[in-house]
N, C-alpha and C positions, 0 to 999 in steps of 0.2 A: 407572814409572807408579805413583802412589800408590793409585789405585783398583783394587781386586782383583776388581771385577765381571766383567771379561772372562774372567779365569782361572776364576772360579767358574762362569760360564755355559758355558764350553767344557768344563769337567770334568763338569758335570751333564749336558749334552747328549750327551757321549761315553758316559758311564756308562749313562744311560737308553736311548740308542739301541742300544748294544752289548748291554745286558742284555735288552732287549725282544726281541732276535733269538732268544733261547733258547726262549721259549714260542711266538714267532711262526712259527718254521721248521716245527715239527711241526704246528702249527695250519693253516698254509697248505697243507701236504702233505695233511693229513686232509681239508681242504675241496676238495682237488684244484685249487687256484688255481695251476696250472702254466703256464709260458710256452709259447705255440705258436710254433714257429720258422717264419719265412717260407720258402716253397719256393724263392724265387730268391736266398736268402742263401747265404753260404759253406757248402759241404757239411759241413765239419767242425763247424759249429754245430749239426748235427742231434743231437749228443751232449748238447746242453743242453736238448733237448726235455723239458718237464715240470718244469724247475727252478722252484721256487716264485717267483712274482712278486707284485707289489703290496707289496713290502717297504718301499717308500717311506713307508708309514704309520708305521713306527717312527721315521723321521727327523722326520716332522711332529710326532709326540708328543714326541719328544726336544727339539725346538727350542721348542715352545710351553711345555712344562713348565719347561725351563731358563730361558726368559726371565721367566716368572712367578715362579718360586722365587727367581731372582737379584734380581728387583726387590724382593721381600719382604725378603730378606736385606739388600739395600742400604739399604732404608728403616730397618731396625732398627739397622744399624751406622752409618748416616749417610754412606754413600759418595756419590760424585759422580753415579752413575747415577740413583738415585732422587731425587736433589736437584738435577738439572740445571736451571739457572736458565731456560734458554730452552725454554719449553713447546713452542714451535714445532718444535724439533729432535726432541723426543720424539714429537710428533704425526706428523711425517714418517716417523720410524722405525716407529711403530705401523702407519702406512698401508702401509709396505713389507712388514711382517710379514703384514698382512691380505691383500695382493696375493699373496704366496707361498702362503698358506693357500687362497685362492680358486682359484689355478691348480692346487694340489694336489688340491683337491676335484673340479675338472673332470677331472683325470687319474684320480682314483679312480673316477669314474663311467665313464670310458672303459675302464679296466682291468676293472671289474666286468662290463661288458657283454661284454668279450672272453673272460673266463674262464668265464662262464656259458654262452656260445654256443660255447666251445671253438674259436674261430677268431681270427685276428689282425686282426679288424675290430671296432672298438668304436663310438664315436660316429661319425657321418658327418663328413666334412671340413667340411661346411657347419655342422653343429651345433657342432662343436668350435670353429670360427672364431667363430661367433656368441657362444658362451659366453665365450671368451677376450677378445673385443673388448668385451663387456659388463663384464667384470671390470676390464679395462684402463681403460675409460671411467670407471667408478666410482672407480678409483684416482686418475685425473687430476683428476676433480672434487674429490675429497678433498684433493689437494695444493693446489688453488686455494683451497679453503675454509679450510685451515689457514694459508694465507699465503704460498705459493710465488709469488714475483713476478719472479724473475730466474733465469737459467741462465748458466753459464760457457761461453765459446767461446774456443778457442785463439787467441792473438795479438790478441784483442779485449778479453777480460775479461767481466765480468758485463753481460748485456743484459736489458732489460725484456721480459717475456712477456705483458704486459697491454695492449699497444697497438701499433698499426702492424704492421710486418712481424714483430714479436715474437710476435704471436698465432699465427703459423704453428708455433710451438714445440709447441702442444698437438696439432696434426694430425700433425706429424712424430713426436712422442712416442708417439702412439697406435700407429703402425706400427712404430716403433722397439722398443717393449715387446713387441708381438705377435711381431715377427720374432725377437728375442733369446730369448724364452721357448721358441719352437719350435726355435730353433737349439740350445739346451741339450738339448731333447728328442731331437734328431737325434744329438747327441754320445753319448747313452746307447745304445751298440751292442755294446760288448765289456766284459768283466769289469773293473770298477774305473775305467773311463775317465771317465765323467761325475763320479763322486765325487771322483776325484783332481784333475781339472782345476778343479772347483768349489772344492775345498779350497784350492788355491793362490789362486784369485780371492778367496775369503773372507778368507784370511790377509792378502792385500794390502790389502783394504778395512779389515781390523782395524788394520793398521799406519797407514794413512792417517787413519782416523777417530781413532785414538789420538794421532797427531801434532797434528792440528788441534783436538782437544778436543771431539769429538762423542761424548759418553759413552754415550748410549743406542744409537747406531748402532754404536759400538765393541763394546758388549756383544752386540748382535744378530749382528754379523758373527762374533764369537767363538762364539756358540751354533751358528750354521750350520756353522762350521768343525769344531766338536766333533762335531756330528751326522754330518758327512761321514766323519770318522775312525771313528766308531762304526759306521757302515754298512759301511765298508771291511772291518771284521772279518768280515763275512758276504759281501761282494761282490768281494773281491780274488780274482784268478785262482787256482784254479778256483772260480767263484762258487757259493756254496750258496744264494744268494737274489738275485733281481733287484729293482730298485726300481720297475720299471714306469713308466707315465706318471704315476702318483701321485707318485713321487719326482722324476722328471726335470722335470715341469712345476713342482713345488714349488721345485726348485733354480733353475729358470728365473726364476720370480717373485722368488726370493731375490736373485740377482745383479743383477737389474734394480732391485729395491727398494733395495739397498745403493748402487747407482750414483746414484740420485736423492737418497739421504741425504747424499751428499758434495756435492751441488749442482753436480756436474760429470758428468752422465750420459754426455756425449759421449765421455769417456775409456774407456767400456766397449767402444768400437769397437776400441781397442788392447788393453786388458786381456782382452777376450773374443775375441781374434783366432782362437783355436781353434774356438770356437762359430761364428764368422763364416765361417771357411773350410769347416767341415763343411756349413753351409747353402748356401754359394755353390757347393760342389762338386756338390750335388744340382741346383741351378738350372742350372748350366752343362751338366751331363750331359744333363738332360732337354731343354733348349733345343737343344743341338747334335745330339742324336739325332733330334729331330723334323725338323730341317732336312736332315740328311745320312744318317740311319739308321746312323750310326757312333757309337762311344763314345770319349770322351777318357780317361776313367778305367776301370779294369777293373771297378770297382763303387763305388757311392756309398751313404751318405756316405763321405768320403775315408778314414776309418779302415779301411774294408773294402778299399779299393784297396791300402793298405799290407799288409793281411793277405794279399791275393791275390799280392802281390809277395814273400811269404815272411817278412814280419815277424811275430814272435810277439806275442801280445797284451800281454805285460809290456813289451816294447820300445816299442810304440805308446803305452802309458800313460805310460811314462817320458819319451819324446820330447815328447809333446803337453803334458805337465805342465811340462817344462823350458822349452818355448817360451812357455807362459803365464807362468812365473816371470820370464823375461827381459823379456817385455812389461810385467809388473807392476813390475819395477825402474824401467823408463822412466816408467811412470805415477806412481810414487812421487816420482821426481825432478821431474817436471813439476808435481806438486802442491806439493811443498816449495819449489821454486825459483820 
């Protein structure tokens, strides 16, 4: 690939995110922005009580700064990122970045309320849902205004989303985005899990967008990947810092935004299989318990089930990331072929 923008973006995002952790860690400790561990969680998680949270802020800064600086460098050296001919693609990419930022902002508000009140309750479920749906609706309106008129469906190809049955796309997309953003949030339950799985997802999107020549989306996916690696410096087991809802909702918005950048958001159902299983495990557990007063899993989300089965956190992170990689290979083949 002749365009060096993705490499520059990944490097800047990594360096900024990792470096910001140095002042952020003692600052969060001094402000006593520590994680409160749920009483019904795994007992061994009690040792994580007080670990600084809201660390997702450094990822947000890392990505935003990386994207802006890379654009400036690209404009100076005349690379394909800043000179992408299709303004439409850049607009869709910028909308995806804005969605991630909006979700991260909602997460920040939720985290702030949690740490100030020193309890694992932030925004109410109704408040969080309302804010997320508002951000999602604004994102979808933006996509329409910048020119999104089709979406890709397996075995069918591109279909119009501006007339007839295609109009259902916008309704389905609203709940699709809301669901996946929160599924990523549920995946953030053990050290390094959400960061590692999302790193793989972003690398797959970086490969796909590079192959098809979506330069702005390629650069953004690289920035997200770099930020994930930078945060893993502080979040890998044993974690010195948690991302909080600030980070997990930001990453949720990121993977959704990148999926729409490719024009094939439906493929996130496969690429994001880990997120999907995490969310479905909760739904299945709650539904089954309400009907039978029994549990299918030892604990949900499902990564806690494997913990209760004796799996170490590192093993869960490795297996879940490997599953994501395998799904990603299939997605790449589907996209290319």
